[in-house]
Each structure stands twice: as structure tokens, then as C-alpha cells.
C-alpha positions as CSV (number, residue, x, y, z in Angstrom):
1,M,-0.1,21.2,16.9
2,A,1.0,19.9,13.4
3,F,0.2,16.3,12.8
4,P,1.6,14.1,10.0
5,T,-0.5,12.9,7.1
6,L,-1.6,9.3,7.8
7,K,-3.3,6.7,5.6
8,I,-4.2,4.7,8.7
9,E,-7.2,5.9,10.8
10,L,-6.1,7.1,14.3
11,F,-8.6,6.4,17.1
12,A,-8.2,8.1,20.4
13,D,-8.2,5.7,23.4
14,G,-9.3,7.2,26.7
15,A,-12.2,8.2,29.0
16,N,-11.7,11.9,29.6
17,L,-14.7,13.7,28.2
18,Q,-13.0,17.1,27.7
19,T,-10.0,15.5,26.1
20,M,-12.2,13.5,23.7
21,I,-14.1,16.6,22.7
22,S,-10.9,18.6,22.2
23,R,-9.4,15.9,20.0
24,Y,-12.7,15.7,18.1
25,R,-12.7,19.4,17.4
26,E,-9.1,19.3,16.1
27,G,-10.4,17.2,13.2
28,F,-7.4,14.8,13.1
29,I,-8.8,11.9,15.0
30,K,-11.0,9.5,13.0
31,G,-12.7,7.7,15.9
32,F,-12.7,6.9,19.6
33,T,-12.4,3.8,21.9
34,T,-12.7,3.3,25.6
35,N,-13.1,0.4,28.0
36,P,-14.1,-0.3,31.6
37,T,-10.6,-0.1,32.9
38,L,-10.0,3.4,31.4
39,M,-13.4,4.5,32.7
40,A,-12.7,3.2,36.2
41,K,-9.3,4.9,36.3
42,A,-11.0,8.2,35.2
43,G,-13.3,7.9,38.2
44,I,-16.4,7.3,36.1
45,T,-19.2,5.7,38.1
46,D,-22.2,6.2,35.7
47,Y,-21.3,4.2,32.6
48,Q,-24.3,5.1,30.6
49,G,-24.3,8.7,31.6
50,F,-20.7,9.0,30.5
51,A,-21.3,7.3,27.2
52,Q,-24.3,9.5,26.5
53,S,-22.4,12.7,27.3
54,V,-19.7,11.6,24.8
55,L,-22.3,10.8,22.2
56,A,-24.1,14.1,22.7
57,E,-20.8,15.8,21.5
58,I,-19.4,13.3,19.0
59,K,-22.1,12.2,16.6
60,N,-20.3,11.5,13.3
61,L,-17.2,9.5,14.3
62,P,-17.2,5.8,15.4
63,I,-17.0,5.3,19.2
64,S,-16.5,1.9,20.8
65,F,-18.0,1.1,24.2
66,E,-17.5,-2.3,25.9
67,V,-19.8,-4.7,27.6
68,F,-18.6,-5.6,31.1
69,S,-20.6,-8.7,32.1
70,D,-18.9,-12.1,32.3
71,D,-22.1,-14.0,31.4
72,F,-22.8,-14.3,27.7
73,N,-26.5,-13.8,28.0
74,E,-26.0,-10.6,30.0
75,M,-23.3,-9.5,27.5
76,E,-25.9,-9.9,24.8
77,S,-28.4,-7.7,26.7
78,Q,-25.7,-5.1,27.4
79,A,-24.6,-5.2,23.7
80,E,-28.2,-4.5,22.5
81,L,-28.5,-1.6,24.9
82,I,-25.1,-0.1,24.0
83,G,-26.0,-0.5,20.3
84,S,-29.2,1.5,20.8
85,W,-27.2,4.6,21.9
86,G,-26.3,5.8,18.4
87,E,-25.5,4.9,14.8
88,N,-21.9,5.6,15.4
89,V,-21.5,3.1,18.2
90,N,-19.4,-0.1,17.9
91,I,-20.0,-2.5,20.8
92,K,-16.8,-4.0,22.2
93,I,-17.0,-7.7,22.9
94,P,-13.9,-9.5,24.4
95,I,-12.8,-12.6,22.5
96,T,-13.4,-14.7,25.6
97,N,-14.9,-14.3,29.0
98,T,-12.8,-14.6,32.2
99,K,-13.2,-18.4,32.1
100,G,-11.6,-18.6,28.7
101,E,-14.8,-19.5,27.0
102,S,-15.1,-18.3,23.4
103,A,-17.3,-15.3,22.6
104,I,-17.6,-16.3,19.0
105,P,-21.2,-17.7,19.3
106,L,-22.3,-14.4,20.9
107,V,-20.5,-12.4,18.2
108,Q,-22.4,-14.4,15.6
109,R,-25.7,-13.7,17.2
110,L,-25.1,-10.0,17.6
111,L,-23.9,-9.6,13.9
112,A,-27.0,-11.5,12.8
113,K,-29.0,-8.7,14.6
114,G,-27.1,-6.1,12.5
115,L,-25.1,-4.7,15.4
116,K,-21.7,-3.1,14.7
117,L,-19.0,-4.8,16.8
118,N,-15.4,-4.3,18.0
119,V,-14.1,-7.7,19.0
120,T,-11.3,-7.0,21.5
121,A,-8.4,-8.5,23.5
122,I,-7.3,-10.7,20.6
123,L,-3.7,-11.8,20.9
124,T,-3.4,-15.0,18.8
125,R,-3.9,-15.9,15.2
126,Q,-6.2,-18.7,16.1
127,Q,-8.5,-16.3,17.9
128,W,-8.8,-14.0,14.9
129,L,-9.2,-17.0,12.6
130,D,-12.1,-18.3,14.7
131,L,-13.7,-14.8,14.3
132,R,-12.9,-14.8,10.6
133,S,-14.6,-18.2,10.1
134,I,-18.1,-16.8,11.1
135,L,-17.9,-13.4,9.3
136,K,-20.0,-12.5,6.3
137,P,-19.1,-9.8,3.8
138,K,-21.8,-7.5,5.2
139,D,-20.6,-7.8,8.8
140,D,-19.4,-4.5,10.3
141,V,-16.7,-5.5,12.7
142,I,-13.4,-4.0,14.1
143,V,-10.8,-6.7,14.8
144,S,-8.8,-5.4,17.8
145,I,-5.5,-7.2,18.0
146,F,-3.4,-6.2,21.0
147,A,-0.1,-5.8,19.2
148,G,1.4,-3.8,22.1
149,R,0.7,-6.7,24.5
150,I,2.2,-9.1,22.0
151,A,5.3,-7.0,21.9
152,D,5.4,-7.0,25.8
153,T,6.1,-10.7,25.6
154,G,9.1,-10.3,23.4
155,V,7.3,-11.3,20.2
156,D,7.5,-9.0,17.2
157,P,3.9,-8.2,16.4
158,V,4.6,-6.8,12.9
159,P,4.5,-10.2,11.0
160,M,1.4,-11.1,12.9
161,M,-0.4,-7.9,12.0
162,R,0.6,-8.3,8.3
163,Q,-0.9,-11.8,8.4
164,A,-4.1,-10.5,10.0
165,V,-4.5,-7.9,7.3
166,Q,-4.1,-10.6,4.7
167,D,-6.6,-12.9,6.5
168,F,-9.3,-10.3,6.5
169,S,-8.6,-8.7,3.1
170,D,-11.6,-10.2,1.4
171,L,-14.1,-8.8,4.0
172,P,-14.9,-5.2,3.0
173,H,-16.5,-4.3,6.4
174,A,-13.9,-6.0,8.7
175,K,-11.2,-3.5,9.8
176,V,-8.0,-4.7,11.5
177,L,-7.0,-2.5,14.5
178,W,-3.5,-2.4,16.0
179,A,-4.3,-2.0,19.7
180,S,-2.2,-1.0,22.7
181,P,0.7,0.8,20.9
182,R,3.6,1.6,23.1
183,E,5.4,4.3,21.0
184,T,4.7,6.6,18.0
185,L,6.8,4.3,15.8
186,N,4.0,1.7,16.2
187,I,1.6,4.1,14.3
188,F,3.9,4.0,11.3
189,Q,4.5,0.3,11.6
190,A,0.7,-0.3,11.7
191,E,0.3,1.8,8.6
192,E,3.0,-0.1,6.8
193,C,1.4,-3.4,7.7
194,G,-1.8,-2.3,6.1
195,C,-3.9,-2.0,9.3
196,D,-7.0,0.0,8.9
197,I,-7.0,1.5,12.4
198,I,-4.7,2.1,15.3
199,T,-5.7,3.4,18.8
200,A,-3.5,5.7,20.8
201,T,-3.7,7.4,24.2
202,D,-3.6,11.2,24.4
203,D,0.0,11.2,25.4
204,L,1.0,9.2,22.4
205,I,-1.1,11.4,20.1
206,A,0.7,14.4,21.4
207,K,4.0,12.9,20.6
208,L,3.1,12.7,16.9
209,A,4.0,16.4,16.7
210,M,7.6,15.3,16.9
211,H,7.4,13.4,13.6
212,G,10.3,14.5,11.4
213,K,12.0,16.4,14.2
214,D,15.7,17.1,13.7
215,L,17.5,14.5,15.8
216,G,20.5,16.9,16.4
217,Q,18.1,19.5,17.8
218,F,16.4,16.8,19.9
219,S,19.8,15.8,21.3
220,L,20.6,19.4,22.3
221,E,17.1,19.7,23.9
222,T,17.8,16.5,25.9
223,V,21.2,17.8,27.1
224,K,19.6,21.1,28.2
225,M,16.9,19.2,30.1
226,F,19.5,17.2,32.0
227,Y,21.4,20.4,32.9
228,N,18.3,22.4,33.9
229,D,16.9,19.6,36.0
230,A,20.2,19.1,37.8
231,T,20.4,22.9,38.4
232,K,16.8,23.1,39.8
233,A,17.5,20.2,42.1
234,G,20.6,21.9,43.5
235,F,22.8,18.9,42.9
236,T,26.4,19.4,44.0
237,L,29.5,17.2,44.2
238,P,32.6,17.9,46.3
239,S,35.4,19.7,44.4
240,I,38.5,17.6,43.6
241,A,41.7,19.5,44.4
242,K,43.8,19.9,41.3
243,V,47.5,19.1,41.6
């Protein structure tokens, strides 16, 4: 599979161990992310066991694992444990808990302990400015802004992502991540915005092979698909008598 040359770092988002290892060995992916929802959908029941299986194979690229408690004290304990799993681990902390209470005080405590974070589920500028207000130049943090979910509401995320890149531009270890892309176009939009990272599911990564594809040829392939599928389905219509 031929991938385009990208300036932005592409992280694979998923929870399938074999797929993660396969993408890692290809050498194109620059990091990995997962979350409890993806892991649950993949049928994973042993959270730590899965994480350690991944880390046994992928030792030199960043990987984000998320806390799953709703209590900030328990989140802190989970974060410290997750952070102990490897030097390449970023701990995902949601920007709020389920009560809407800000996680910023927790983020500040964890950064003070030297942990590497991925602050996730950010959808508003105020949320990322609250995070920005407590960061120091040395803090290693990924700022995960869910541009795809912003777009789902009918709002163009591009101006917001450009603003976020500008807002964090003076922090050398803060990386703006375009999360939840919906199509391959988003990868190139994120790169044009100046984002440092974009996540993508395996299906979306596979579609990158179509970059630069001749649209005329793509049209012909589409017509052939319609024809072949209709033929396989055995569709018929009654003949119309010609006068």
C-alpha cells in the first residue's frame, strides 16, 4: 500500500492488537491511541493485560491509554499506574468528568509529577484555553480536540483548529491533535491547519492509498460496482413492449 508523504503525524486509533502491530511494522504510523469505548467494542475485558500486550510489541512510538474512573482521586491513581507502563505512554484524561466538573486541577497535579498526558474530549475553545492557562513550557501534553464531533453539529472545525494551533504555538511540548476525523480529506485539512497530530481508524488509514487517484478511473470503477452488484443480486424489471 502506497501512502502519501505527510508533515502531520498520523496516529492509528483502535483496539485490535494484530492491526496495531501490522500498522506499526509498516513504518508509516507515528503513534497510537485507544479508549475504553474502542476496547469494549473489541471485546477486551483485561484492560491492563491488553495494554501490556501492545507495549510489548510497540516500544518506540507514543501510545495513549485512558483512565476510566469518574472520580478524580481514582483517576489520579489510575493515571499513575498507566504512566508506569512505559516511557512511550501518554495518559488520556478527559477534560471533564461525567458531572461536567473540570479535570484541569487533576491535569495540573499529574503534570507536576512529570507524567505525559493526552487531554481528551475537548470541543470548545474555552476548554482548551483553560488547559492552556496551566501549562508550562516543559509540560508534555497532547491536546485532543474532537474536530469530527464539532463538524457533526454543523460547525466548520477548520477555523477552530487553526485558532488552537495558534493558542498553543508558544508551548514546545504541547501538541494539537485533530481527533475523530470522518474522511481522508480531514487529514489534509488538519495538516493545512498546522495540527501536530491526527488520529484515524484503520478504515480511514486504508483509504489514504486513494490519494491522488484519477477521478475518471474512480468514476468507471463506481459504475462497474453498481452493475456487478445488480447482476449478483439478480435484479430484473419487467420488459416494456416497444411500439
